[in-house]
N, C-alpha and C positions, 0 to 999 in steps of 0.2 A: 249622499255622504253619510257615513256611519258615525255614531257616537257611542262610546263606552261610558256608562254611568255607574259609579261605584256606590253600591247600596248594601254592602255586606257586613256593615258594622253591627255591634250589639246594642247600640243606643243606651249605654250604661248611665249617661248623665240624665236621661229622661225616664229612668225607671221610677215607679212600676208601670207607667204607661206602656213602655216598650216590651214588657213581658208578653203583652197581648197583641200589640200593633207595632210592626217595624217602623222605625223613626221616619223614613221617607214617605210612609203612607199616612202619617199624621196630617191633619188639615192645616193649611195656612189660609185664613179667611174663607173657610168653608170648602176649599178645594185641596185634595191631597198634595203634599209638597212635591211628590214625584211628577204629578200631572202638570203643575206649574213649570217645573224644570223642563220637561219634554216639550211643552208648548213653546217655551223660549228657544230651545234648540231648533225646533221646526222653523221658527221665524228666521233663524240664521242659515237655513238651507239643509238641515239634517232631515234625512228621509227614513233612516233606520237607527233604532236604539237597541243596544244589547245591555241588559242589566247584569252587572257583575255581582252575583248573589252568593251567600253562604248561609247566614242565619235566617231562619224562617222564610224560605222561598215561596211557600204555598200562598200566603196572602197576596203576593205580587201576581201570581198566576190568576187568582180570583179577581183582582182589580182590573185585569185586562183579558177577559175571557175570550175575546176574538183576536187577541194579540195585536191590538191597535190602540193607539192613543191619538185621537183625532185622525189624521192621515198618516201618522208615523207608525211604521211597522215595528213591533216589539218582539225581541227574542231574549233568551235567558242563558246565562252561563253559571251553573251552580257548582261552587267549589266543594270538594269533599273535605278539604282541610284549609284553614285560613292561609291566604297567599300574600297578604299585605298588598300595598298599592300597586307596585310594578308587576308583581306576580299576578294579581287579579286582572290588570289590564292586558297582559300578555295572554293569559288563559282565555279571557272573554273575547279578545280580538280574533284569536284563532278559532274559537268555537263558532263565532258568527261569520267567519270568512272575510274579515275586514281587509280591504286593499286600498291603496292610495292614501290620500289625506283623510284623517279622522279626528274627531273631537273626544276629549276626555273631560268628564265633569263629576264633581263630588255631589252626592245625592242630598246633602243637607245644607247646601249653600243656596241662598235666595239672592238673586241679583237681576238687574235690568241691563247687564252687559249686552252689547250688540255683537253677537257671535260672528255675523258676517264681516264686521269690521276687523275682528281678531283674525279671521281666516285671511282676509285681504292683506293685513299687515304681515302675517306669516309668509305668505307667498311672495311678497315684495322682498322680504329679507333673505329668502333662499335658505332659511334655517331648516334643520331636521325637526325641531320642536319649538313652540312658542307658548309662553305662559302669560296669563293675564295677571296684572298687579293691581292692588288697591291700596290707597293710603291708610295708615293706621295712626291713631293718636299716641299710642304707647308702644314703640318698636320693641321694647324689652319683653313683650308678651308674645312675640311672633318670630317666625323665620323671615328675616329681611333679605331682600334681593338688591344687589348692586349691579348697575348696567353702565355701559358707555353711552355716548350721545346717540348712537345708532340703535340702541336697544339690545345690543349683545350682552348677555349675562356674564359678569365678571366673577362674582362669587355670591354665596349664600352666607349669611351671618345669623346663627340661631340665637334668638333672644339676646340681642346685643346689650352690653352695658353702656352707659353714657360715654360718648366720645369714641366708641368702637366703630361707628359708621355714620355717615351723613344721610343715608337713605332712610326714608320712612314708608317704603312700599313693601308690602307683603304679598306672597302668592295668593291669588283670589280663587284658586281651585278649579279653573277652567283652562284647558290646554288644547293646542292644535298640534298634531303629531303626524309625521310621515310614516308610511309603512316600514321604512328602513329602520326605525327606532325599535321595532319589535325584535330585532336581533339582540338588543340589550335586555329584553324582557322575555325570557323563554316561556314563562307561564307554567312551569312545572315545579317551582320551588318558591319559598317565601322570599320576597324581594321588595325593598322600599324604593319608590321612585324619588322621594325627597333625599334620601341618604346615599343612594347608589347611582341610579340612572341619571338624574339631573347632573350630579357632579361629573359623571363620565362625559355627558354632552358639553358641559362647560369646558372641560379639559380639551375637547375637540374644537371648541369655538362654534359649536352648532346649536346652542340654546339662546333664543332671543326672548324678550319680554315686552309687552305693551301695557303701559300704565294708563288707567282711566280713573275718573272720579264718579263712576256710576254707583247707584245704590247697591250695597253689598252687605250681607249679614250671614254669619254661620248660625243657622237656626237649631243647632244641636244641643244647646244648653237651655235650661229652664228660662232664664231671663231673656235670652235672645230669641227663643221660640215665642214667648209672649210678645216681644217687641216686633218680630216679623209679622205676627198675626195682626197687630194693631196697625202697623205700617201699611200692609196690603189692604186691610179693611178700609183705611182712610182713602184709598184710591178707587174703591168700588163705585162711589158716586159722591155727590155733594150733600146727600141727605144725611141728617144727623144720626139716623139709625142704621146706616149702612152696615155696621158691624153686627147687627142683631138679625139672625135668621128669621124669616117669616114664620117658621114653625116653632119658634121659641115662645114660652109663656112667661111673662113678667108682670108681677103684681104692680098695681098703679102706685103703691107707696114705696116700691123698691127704688134704689138709686144705683144706676149703672154708669160708670165713667171709664173711658179708655179701656174698654174690654170687648172681646169678641164672644158672642153668645151663639152657640151652634143650635142646629135643629133639635127639637124635642127636649130642650133644656127648660127647667122650671126655676124661677126665682120667686121666693115667697115674700109676704108682706114685710115691709120695713127692713128688708135685707140691703146690704151695701156691697157692691162688687166693683172693684177698681183694679186697673192694670193687670188683668187676668184673662184667661181663656177658659170658657166653659165648653167642653166637648159634648158630642151627641149624647143626650140622655142625662146630663148632669142635673142634680137636684140640690138647690140651695134653700135651706129652711127659713122660716120666719125669723127675722131679726139677726140672721147670720151676717158676719163680716168676712169678706174674702178679698185679700190684697196680694198682688204679685204672685198669683198661684195658677195652677192648671188643674182643672177638676173634670173628671169624667164620671165619678161615683156620686156620693151624696154627702152633703154637709148639713148637720142637724140644726135644729132651732137654736138660735142665740150662740152658736159656736163662733169662734174667732180664729181665722187662720191667715198666716202671712208666709210667703215664700215656700209654699207647700205644693206637693203633687198628690192628687187623689186619683188613683187608678180606677178602672171600670168596676172593680169589686170593692173599692175602698169606701170606708164609712168613717166620717168624723162625727163622733157622738154629740148629741145636744149639749150645749154649754162647754164643750171642750175648747181649750186654747192651745194652739200649736204654732211655732215658728220653725220653718225648715223641715217639717215633718213629711214622711212618706207613708201613704195609706193605700194598701196594706204594706207592712214592712216585710222584708225578706224575699229571696229569689223564688221560693216555692209558694208564696202566698197566693 
């Protein structure tokens, strides 16, 4: 079974990291996000994955030099111009020669959804397409999905106001689709699956949804990227240091709490790191304080940063204080 994985976004919310590294290749607990996703799809019966690419395709080619992720065969569909979601799916599916039932997944969603269960539900319903749903605490921040008792989708309500819907389930970014749906997604023009294709299927009565309470997080924002790292690291083992890579160097007087520390990272004497992710090669100076941040560059001695992103060439000067800063600043930095 094929899967189309959407990885063509610009990763704007995680800049400046994503100037150098496409978002799906950023690690979640020491493993690239895309590898975790493909491994989950493989557990659900996927044998072939086509990556729907646009922005910076070369790093994906380098990540899978033999076109394999485990036992899953990898291929690529590179858009010459952005095609939006449905356009990208249609283009990638045709490029890879997709036939029969196939999966679509968003490349920045981390979940433990059982894909095989979703496929089984889809086949029982006889739908042309089935979407996975996840409960959300604040429906006003999401596109909410209403269904009947059998799971047939009745309507979508975008960021509903109080009283506008009784549903609290949002699309979770994993879909099962039949080859026949490709007729609605020509793949040669910009087209949104959320705004155009799904409403067409709803009008036909051919879109179903399966709600679960599985772990789910959109790891595409700085805060949720940090949370995803901490969540997955906590599952690695029962050891207190599971989040710290064996090749990291941490001074004995440093304090590290609720953080993931990647290989070749260095944390100096009396530094404090909490609710953060230190990526490969990060340097935290003596006495520095790092809170709710993502660091791949360097943070100087006695600096204090909160809610910051420090890219691979980013430098926080010794003694500098920043909240919400981006290092370096600007697209061409």
